[in-house]
C-alpha positions as CSV (number, residue, x, y, z in Angstrom):
1,M,-5.4,-16.3,2.1
2,S,-8.6,-18.6,2.2
3,E,-12.2,-17.9,2.9
4,T,-15.1,-19.2,4.6
5,S,-18.8,-18.6,4.5
6,E,-20.2,-16.5,6.9
7,P,-22.5,-18.1,9.6
8,A,-25.8,-17.5,10.2
9,L,-26.9,-14.5,12.2
10,G,-29.9,-13.4,14.1
11,P,-31.7,-10.0,12.8
12,R,-30.0,-7.8,15.2
13,Q,-26.4,-9.4,14.1
14,T,-27.3,-9.1,10.8
15,T,-27.7,-5.4,11.0
16,R,-24.4,-5.0,12.6
17,Q,-22.7,-6.8,10.3
18,T,-24.1,-4.9,7.6
19,T,-23.4,-1.4,9.1
20,R,-19.7,-2.6,9.5
21,Q,-19.2,-3.1,5.8
22,M,-17.8,-0.1,4.0
23,P,-20.1,1.2,1.8
24,R,-19.6,0.8,-2.3
25,W,-18.8,4.5,-2.8
26,G,-16.2,4.2,-0.1
27,W,-14.5,1.5,-2.3
28,Y,-14.5,3.3,-5.4
29,A,-13.3,6.5,-3.6
30,F,-10.5,4.1,-2.2
31,L,-9.8,2.4,-5.8
32,F,-9.9,5.9,-7.6
33,F,-7.0,7.6,-5.7
34,S,-5.2,4.3,-5.2
35,F,-5.4,4.4,-8.9
36,L,-4.3,8.2,-9.3
37,S,-1.4,7.5,-6.9
38,A,-0.1,4.2,-8.8
39,L,0.1,6.5,-12.0
40,S,2.2,8.9,-9.8
41,A,4.6,6.1,-8.9
42,F,4.5,4.7,-12.6
43,K,5.2,8.1,-14.4
44,F,8.9,7.6,-14.8
45,V,8.1,4.1,-16.9
46,P,7.2,6.0,-20.3
47,P,10.3,8.0,-20.5
48,G,12.5,5.3,-19.2
49,L,11.2,3.3,-21.9
50,I,11.5,5.7,-24.6
51,Y,14.8,7.4,-23.6
52,G,16.5,5.1,-21.7
53,F,15.9,1.2,-22.5
54,F,15.1,0.7,-26.0
55,P,17.6,3.4,-27.2
56,N,20.4,1.3,-25.4
57,L,19.2,-2.1,-25.8
58,S,22.0,-2.7,-28.0
59,D,24.4,-2.4,-25.6
60,G,22.8,-5.4,-23.6
61,I,19.9,-5.7,-21.1
62,G,21.8,-4.6,-17.6
63,V,23.0,-1.1,-19.7
64,A,19.7,-0.6,-21.0
65,S,18.0,-1.6,-17.6
66,Y,20.3,1.4,-15.6
67,Q,19.6,3.8,-18.5
68,F,15.9,3.0,-18.0
69,M,16.2,3.7,-14.1
70,V,18.0,6.9,-14.9
71,E,16.5,8.3,-17.9
72,G,12.8,7.5,-16.7
73,I,13.4,8.7,-12.9
74,T,15.5,11.9,-14.0
75,R,13.0,13.0,-16.9
76,G,9.7,11.6,-15.2
77,A,10.4,12.0,-11.2
78,D,13.3,14.5,-11.1
79,H,12.1,15.3,-7.6
80,V,13.5,12.2,-6.4
81,A,16.4,11.9,-8.9
82,Y,18.8,12.8,-6.0
83,H,18.3,9.3,-4.9
84,I,20.0,7.9,-7.9
85,E,23.6,8.3,-6.6
86,N,23.1,6.1,-3.4
87,V,19.8,4.1,-4.1
88,G,19.2,4.0,-7.6
89,V,17.8,0.6,-8.1
90,I,16.3,0.2,-5.1
91,L,14.3,3.3,-5.7
92,A,13.3,2.2,-9.3
93,V,12.2,-1.2,-7.7
94,H,10.2,0.3,-4.8
95,M,8.4,2.5,-7.2
96,I,7.3,-0.7,-9.6
97,T,6.4,-2.6,-6.5
98,G,4.9,0.3,-4.6
99,G,2.8,1.4,-7.6
100,L,1.8,-2.3,-8.0
101,A,0.5,-2.5,-4.4
102,I,-1.5,0.4,-4.2
103,L,-3.1,-0.1,-7.3
104,L,-3.7,-3.9,-6.5
105,V,-4.2,-4.3,-2.6
106,P,-7.6,-2.1,-2.7
107,I,-8.9,-4.6,-5.4
108,Q,-7.8,-7.6,-2.7
109,V,-9.7,-6.2,0.2
110,S,-12.7,-5.5,-1.8
111,R,-15.7,-7.9,-1.5
112,M,-16.9,-6.7,-4.8
113,W,-13.6,-8.3,-6.5
114,R,-13.8,-12.0,-4.7
115,R,-17.7,-12.2,-5.1
116,G,-18.5,-15.4,-6.8
117,D,-15.1,-17.0,-6.9
118,R,-13.0,-16.7,-3.8
119,R,-10.0,-18.2,-5.9
120,K,-9.5,-15.0,-7.2
121,H,-9.1,-13.5,-3.5
122,V,-6.5,-16.3,-2.7
123,Y,-4.5,-16.1,-6.2
124,L,-4.4,-12.3,-6.0
125,G,-3.2,-12.7,-2.2
126,W,-0.3,-14.7,-3.0
127,L,0.8,-12.6,-5.9
128,L,0.7,-9.6,-3.6
129,V,3.1,-11.1,-1.0
130,P,6.5,-10.4,-2.9
131,I,5.1,-7.0,-4.0
132,V,4.2,-5.7,-0.7
133,A,7.1,-7.4,0.9
134,I,9.8,-5.7,-1.7
135,A,8.0,-2.6,-1.7
136,A,8.1,-2.4,2.0
137,L,11.6,-3.4,2.5
138,T,13.1,-1.2,-0.1
139,T,11.5,2.0,2.0
140,P,14.0,2.4,4.7
141,P,17.2,3.0,2.6
142,I,15.0,5.5,0.7
143,S,13.8,7.1,3.6
144,F,17.3,7.7,5.6
145,N,18.7,8.9,2.2
146,M,16.3,11.8,2.4
147,N,17.4,15.6,3.0
148,E,15.1,15.6,6.0
149,P,15.3,15.5,9.9
150,F,16.0,12.2,11.4
151,W,12.7,11.8,13.1
152,S,11.0,12.4,9.7
153,E,12.9,10.0,8.0
154,L,12.2,7.5,10.6
155,G,8.5,8.0,10.1
156,F,8.6,6.9,6.6
157,A,10.8,4.0,7.5
158,M,8.6,2.9,10.5
159,G,5.7,3.2,8.2
160,S,6.9,0.7,5.5
161,I,8.0,-1.6,8.7
162,A,4.3,-1.5,10.1
163,W,3.2,-2.6,6.5
164,F,5.5,-5.5,6.5
165,C,4.4,-6.6,9.9
166,A,0.7,-6.3,9.1
167,L,1.7,-8.6,5.7
168,V,3.5,-11.0,8.1
169,M,0.8,-11.4,10.6
170,G,-1.8,-11.9,8.1
171,I,0.1,-14.5,6.6
172,W,0.8,-16.4,9.7
173,S,-3.1,-15.8,10.6
174,I,-4.2,-17.6,7.4
175,K,-1.5,-20.2,7.6
176,T,-2.8,-21.1,11.3
177,K,-6.4,-21.0,10.1
178,Q,-7.2,-17.9,12.0
179,F,-9.5,-16.6,9.4
180,E,-10.9,-13.5,11.5
181,R,-7.6,-12.1,12.5
182,H,-6.3,-12.5,8.8
183,R,-9.2,-10.3,7.4
184,R,-8.4,-7.8,10.4
185,W,-4.8,-7.9,9.4
186,M,-5.3,-7.5,5.8
187,V,-7.4,-4.3,6.5
188,M,-4.3,-3.2,8.7
189,M,-2.3,-3.8,5.4
190,A,-4.6,-2.1,3.3
191,A,-4.6,0.7,5.3
192,L,-0.9,1.1,5.5
193,S,-1.0,0.7,2.0
194,F,-3.2,3.8,1.7
195,G,-0.1,5.7,3.3
196,A,1.0,6.5,0.2
197,V,-2.4,7.9,-1.2
198,S,-2.8,10.0,1.8
199,F,0.5,11.4,1.5
200,R,-0.4,12.6,-2.0
201,L,-3.7,13.9,-0.7
202,Q,-2.0,15.5,2.3
203,L,0.8,17.4,0.6
204,P,-1.2,19.7,-1.7
205,I,-3.6,20.5,0.9
206,L,-1.2,21.3,3.9
207,R,0.9,23.4,1.2
208,L,-2.2,25.8,1.0
209,F,-0.9,27.1,4.5
210,W,2.6,26.2,5.1
211,D,5.7,26.0,3.0
212,M,6.9,22.7,1.5
213,D,9.9,22.8,4.3
214,V,7.7,23.1,7.2
215,V,5.1,20.4,6.0
216,F,6.9,17.6,4.1
217,P,8.9,16.4,7.4
218,Y,5.4,15.7,9.5
219,L,4.1,13.5,6.3
220,G,6.6,10.8,7.4
221,W,4.1,10.2,10.5
222,T,0.7,11.6,9.3
223,C,0.7,9.5,6.1
224,W,0.0,6.6,8.0
225,V,-0.3,7.0,11.6
226,P,-4.1,8.1,11.3
227,N,-4.9,5.2,9.0
228,V,-3.7,2.8,11.9
229,L,-5.4,4.5,14.6
230,V,-8.8,4.3,12.3
231,V,-8.3,0.5,11.7
232,A,-7.6,0.1,15.5
233,W,-10.9,1.7,16.4
234,W,-12.4,-0.7,13.9
235,W,-11.0,-3.4,15.5
236,H,-12.1,-2.5,18.9
237,R,-15.8,-2.4,17.3
238,Q,-15.2,-5.7,15.8
239,V,-14.6,-7.3,19.1
240,R,-17.8,-5.8,20.6
241,V,-19.9,-6.7,17.9
242,T,-18.7,-9.7,16.7
243,P,-19.7,-13.2,18.4
244,T,-17.2,-15.2,19.8
245,S,-18.5,-18.2,18.1
246,A,-18.6,-16.8,14.7
247,H,-16.4,-17.7,11.9
248,P,-14.7,-15.2,9.7
249,A,-16.5,-13.4,7.0
250,E,-15.6,-14.1,3.3
């Protein structure tokens, strides 16, 4: 997850480079909605600690941790409580790591964060590797435990697999010193991370027009496929405007 300085560009190339970057208000919006989505993922934590963990701590860490999950999800996220019977621990781990990923990935890909000290980008990048990997790999068991059509459950699972693959490609690119390719795959990973935010944005809007039973199955695909298509379009533009001899941006 290292970086190099940008090459000297001519006036026309400098203009293109500037127009390719996300405007500051875009990053602020990305961070804001990611923060709200992370809060939604963590909302089971306070009731889990208050009603589950601390009251049962005298019975041992194992019992207290289990009750933290049960009480927290039942009281704070009852809409997914039906998962407890089959994938309870996986669900709790996914919600915690997923919330952390949603919160940290926008910071990681932001130029404002790593300005002045690229080590922040490196350290946070390697911290995110296990967080994103766990969040992605715990998604399929939850997806296939839903009471939705198989094609919908498959959509949620495929989104998480694409997320994990983007992470792997980003790691491989940086380990082989393909810095520009690393940057592009990290943008793809961020877009797939934003799928959780897209899900929470699309759901209330679509429910204004259709019932939940109609809307929810399609979200397994619509929460992440459009994000991938946008990044693919951005990749195409990058190939067209980036000089072949250029080194990666920081």
